[in-house]
C-alpha positions in Angstrom: -5.7 -1.1 6.5 -2.5 -2.5 4.9 -3.6 -6.0 5.7 -6.9 -5.5 4.0 -5.1 -4.2 0.9 -2.9 -7.3 0.8 -6.0 -9.5 1.2 -7.9 -7.9 -1.7 -4.9 -7.9 -4.0 -4.1 -11.6 -3.2 -7.7 -12.6 -3.9 -7.5 -11.0 -7.4 -4.0 -12.4 -8.1 -4.9 -15.9 -7.1 -8.1 -15.8 -9.3 -6.0 -14.5 -12.2 -3.5 -17.3 -11.7 -6.3 -19.9 -11.6 -7.9 -18.6 -14.8 -4.5 -18.4 -16.6 -3.7 -22.0 -15.6 -7.1 -23.2 -16.9 -6.8 -21.4 -20.2 -3.2 -22.2 -21.0 -3.1 -25.8 -19.7 -5.6 -26.9 -22.4 -3.2 -25.9 -25.1 0.4 -26.5 -24.0 2.2 -29.5 -22.3 5.0 -27.2 -21.1 4.3 -25.2 -17.9 3.7 -22.0 -19.8 0.9 -20.7 -17.4 3.3 -20.7 -14.5 6.0 -19.1 -16.6 3.6 -16.4 -17.8 2.2 -15.5 -14.4 5.7 -15.4 -12.8 7.1 -13.1 -15.5 4.0 -10.8 -15.5 4.1 -10.7 -11.7 7.8 -9.8 -11.7 7.2 -7.0 -14.2 4.3 -5.6 -12.2 6.3 -5.9 -8.9 9.2 -4.0 -10.6 6.8 -1.3 -11.6 5.5 -0.7 -8.1 8.8 -1.2 -6.2 9.1 2.6 -5.6 5.4 3.3 -5.0 3.6 4.2 -1.9 3.3 1.6 0.9 -0.4 1.2 0.2 0.1 0.5 -3.5 3.0 -1.9 -2.7 0.8 -3.7 -0.3 -2.2 -4.0 -2.7 -0.3 -4.7 -5.9 3.1 -5.9 -4.8 2.4 -8.2 -1.8 -1.2 -8.8 -2.6 -1.7 -9.1 -6.4 1.8 -10.3 -7.3 1.9 -12.6 -4.3 -1.3 -14.2 -5.2 -0.5 -14.3 -8.9 3.0 -15.6 -8.9 4.0 -19.1 -7.6 7.4 -20.3 -6.8 6.1 -23.6 -5.4 4.3 -24.6 -8.6 7.4 -23.5 -10.6 9.5 -25.9 -8.5 7.0 -28.7 -8.6 6.6 -28.5 -12.4 10.4 -28.5 -12.9 10.7 -31.5 -10.7 7.9 -33.2 -12.6 9.6 -32.6 -15.9 12.7 -34.1 -14.5 10.8 -37.2 -13.3 9.3 -37.6 -16.8 12.8 -37.6 -18.3 12.3 -34.2 -19.9 15.6 -32.8 -18.6 16.0 -30.3 -21.4 12.6 -28.8 -20.7 13.3 -28.8 -17.0 16.5 -26.9 -17.5 14.8 -24.5 -20.0 12.0 -23.9 -17.4 14.5 -22.9 -14.8 16.8 -20.9 -17.0 14.0 -19.1 -18.9 11.9 -18.5 -15.8 14.7 -17.0 -13.8 16.1 -15.0 -16.7 12.8 -13.7 -17.9 11.6 -12.9 -14.3 14.7 -10.9 -13.5 14.6 -9.1 -16.8 10.9 -8.3 -16.4 11.4 -6.9 -12.9 14.3 -4.8 -14.1 12.3 -3.5 -17.0 9.3 -2.7 -14.8 11.5 -0.9 -12.4 13.2 1.1 -15.1 10.0 2.0 -16.8 8.5 3.3 -13.5 11.3 5.6 -12.8 
């Protein structure tokens, strides 16, 4: 049962990430779509950290796992560096990590 919940959540999360990337990419040259899904996913994961195992599987591992993307974050940062946009690469890392941790902490605090 838990595996099915992860599967369903991941399908929804991956679809949301794809839609976000399609919508945001048309407007901004900076990797805002990846930044946004990672921060939102961190917040949601913080919110469900103390929930039931079933909800953590569906929303935490599934939805947040499908929505967020560390590999794309890493690739986009590397790509910015290759393009000589070192300031943007640094900002992507600093803002992504800071905002992600803050969002997870906020979600956790609000769910208590």
